[in-house]
C-alpha positions as CSV (number, residue, x, y, z in Angstrom):
1,X,-0.1,0.0,0.0
2,X,1.0,3.3,-1.3
3,X,2.1,6.2,1.7
4,X,-0.2,9.0,-0.3
5,X,-3.3,5.8,0.2
6,X,-2.4,5.2,3.9
7,X,-2.4,9.5,4.7
8,X,-5.8,9.6,2.7
9,X,-7.3,6.7,4.3
10,X,-6.1,8.2,7.4
11,X,-7.1,12.1,6.8
12,X,-10.7,10.9,4.8
13,X,-11.3,9.3,8.8
14,X,-10.3,11.8,10.6
15,X,-12.8,13.8,8.7
16,X,-15.5,11.3,9.7
17,X,-14.5,11.5,12.8
18,X,-14.2,15.4,12.9
19,X,-18.5,14.9,11.5
20,X,-19.4,12.4,14.0
21,X,-18.1,14.5,17.1
22,X,-19.9,17.4,16.2
23,X,-23.2,15.1,15.9
24,X,-22.6,13.5,19.2
25,X,-21.9,17.1,21.2
26,X,-23.7,19.8,19.2
27,X,-27.1,18.1,18.0
28,X,-29.9,20.4,18.9
29,X,-33.7,18.9,18.1
30,X,-36.0,21.3,16.7
31,X,-39.5,20.7,15.8
32,X,-38.3,16.4,15.2
33,X,-35.0,17.8,13.2
34,X,-32.0,17.8,14.2
35,X,-29.6,20.5,14.1
36,X,-25.7,21.3,14.4
37,X,-25.6,24.2,16.4
38,X,-22.4,25.3,17.1
39,X,-22.0,28.3,20.0
40,X,-19.5,31.0,19.0
41,X,-17.1,30.2,21.6
42,X,-16.7,26.8,20.6
43,X,-16.6,28.0,16.6
44,X,-14.0,30.2,18.1
45,X,-12.1,26.7,19.5
46,X,-12.3,24.9,17.1
47,X,-10.3,27.1,14.4
48,X,-7.3,27.6,16.6
49,X,-7.4,23.7,17.5
50,X,-8.8,22.0,14.6
51,X,-8.0,24.7,11.9
52,X,-8.1,21.7,9.2
53,X,-11.0,20.9,10.0
54,X,-12.7,24.0,10.2
55,X,-14.1,24.4,7.4
56,X,-16.2,20.9,8.3
57,X,-17.7,22.6,11.1
58,X,-18.3,25.8,9.5
59,X,-20.6,24.0,7.0
60,X,-22.5,21.7,9.5
61,X,-23.3,24.5,11.9
62,X,-26.9,25.1,11.6
63,X,-27.5,22.7,9.2
64,X,-30.7,20.1,9.5
65,X,-28.9,17.0,10.0
66,X,-29.6,13.6,8.7
67,X,-27.3,10.5,7.1
68,X,-28.2,11.7,3.7
69,X,-26.4,15.3,4.7
70,X,-23.7,14.2,6.4
71,X,-22.3,11.9,3.9
72,X,-22.8,14.3,1.7
73,X,-21.0,17.1,3.8
74,X,-18.1,15.2,5.1
75,X,-17.7,14.1,1.1
76,X,-17.6,17.9,-0.1
77,X,-15.3,18.8,2.5
78,X,-12.7,16.1,1.9
79,X,-13.4,16.5,-2.0
80,X,-13.1,20.5,-1.4
81,X,-9.3,20.0,0.1
82,X,-8.0,17.1,-0.5
83,X,-9.4,16.3,-5.0
84,X,-6.3,17.7,-7.1
85,X,-3.0,19.5,-6.0
86,X,-0.2,16.7,-4.8
87,X,-3.6,13.8,-4.9
88,X,-3.4,11.1,-7.6
89,X,-6.3,11.6,-9.7
90,X,-8.8,8.8,-8.3
91,X,-7.4,9.0,-5.2
92,X,-10.4,9.7,-3.2
93,X,-12.8,7.3,-4.6
94,X,-10.0,4.7,-3.8
95,X,-10.3,5.2,-0.1
96,X,-13.7,5.8,-0.3
97,X,-14.3,2.1,-2.3
98,X,-11.3,0.0,-0.1
99,X,-11.5,-2.3,2.5
100,X,-9.0,-1.0,4.9
101,X,-11.8,2.4,4.8
102,X,-14.3,0.1,5.6
103,X,-13.5,-1.9,8.2
104,X,-11.4,1.8,9.9
105,X,-14.7,3.2,10.0
106,X,-16.7,0.0,11.3
107,X,-13.9,-0.2,14.0
108,X,-14.7,3.8,14.6
109,X,-18.7,3.0,14.9
110,X,-18.0,-0.2,17.2
111,X,-15.8,1.9,19.3
112,X,-17.9,4.9,19.1
113,X,-20.6,2.2,20.2
114,X,-19.1,1.0,22.7
115,X,-18.0,3.9,24.8
116,X,-21.2,5.7,24.0
117,X,-21.7,5.9,27.7
118,X,-18.2,7.3,28.8
119,X,-18.3,10.2,26.0
120,X,-21.4,11.1,26.9
121,X,-20.6,11.6,30.8
122,X,-18.8,14.5,29.8
123,X,-17.1,16.5,27.1
124,X,-14.4,15.7,25.3
125,X,-12.4,17.0,23.2
126,X,-11.7,15.4,19.5
127,X,-8.0,15.0,20.1
128,X,-9.1,13.3,23.5
129,X,-11.8,10.4,21.2
130,X,-8.8,10.1,18.8
131,X,-6.4,9.8,21.7
132,X,-8.5,7.4,23.0
133,X,-9.6,6.1,20.4
134,X,-6.0,5.2,18.9
135,X,-5.4,3.6,22.6
136,X,-8.1,1.5,21.5
137,X,-7.0,-0.3,18.6
138,X,-3.9,-1.6,19.8
139,X,-5.5,-3.4,22.2
140,X,-4.9,-7.0,21.2
141,X,-8.5,-8.3,20.9
142,X,-9.1,-5.5,18.5
143,X,-6.8,-6.1,16.4
144,X,-7.8,-10.1,16.0
145,X,-10.7,-8.3,15.1
146,X,-9.3,-5.7,12.3
147,X,-7.5,-8.6,11.1
148,X,-11.1,-10.9,10.7
149,X,-12.3,-8.1,9.4
150,X,-9.9,-7.2,6.5
151,X,-9.7,-11.5,6.1
152,X,-13.5,-11.6,5.9
153,X,-12.7,-14.4,8.1
154,X,-16.8,-14.9,9.9
155,X,-16.4,-12.6,13.2
156,X,-17.0,-15.1,16.2
157,X,-20.7,-15.2,18.1
158,X,-19.2,-12.6,20.9
159,X,-18.2,-9.6,20.1
160,X,-15.1,-9.6,21.6
161,X,-14.2,-5.8,20.9
162,X,-17.0,-4.5,23.2
163,X,-14.6,-3.7,26.5
164,X,-14.3,-1.2,29.3
165,X,-11.2,1.5,29.1
């Protein structure tokens, strides 16, 4: 796997994680619809702490959110940030279609689900989410789960990734 592809997988995964983090902490329900609502102070902190991701927060702020709009926002942001330049033509599409990226997303989804109570107990910075997820990925049982996903082998009946901190 070349380094451009690996870097693109990491970068796009970071964008997906950030969008998920925004929805996790900044969701607001109004008239049976969900919106991302970022207070000005939060926007200022995001601009200084996550400058490379700030544009996504700015785009999503006050937007009605559903699965389709979340997906479209991530794709648009990724294409604006990564398309052209030093990236080879079609790299983004190859990442989105790759097994490596799909497995990384599945692992992230498993992590959020298995740690939801912890993540919901108090606000955590995005960098803390990244740190905790990276630590979780290093666990032997998670590495085995990832290997099984990459090898397309049947997973055991019990979910060995559902662990506590």
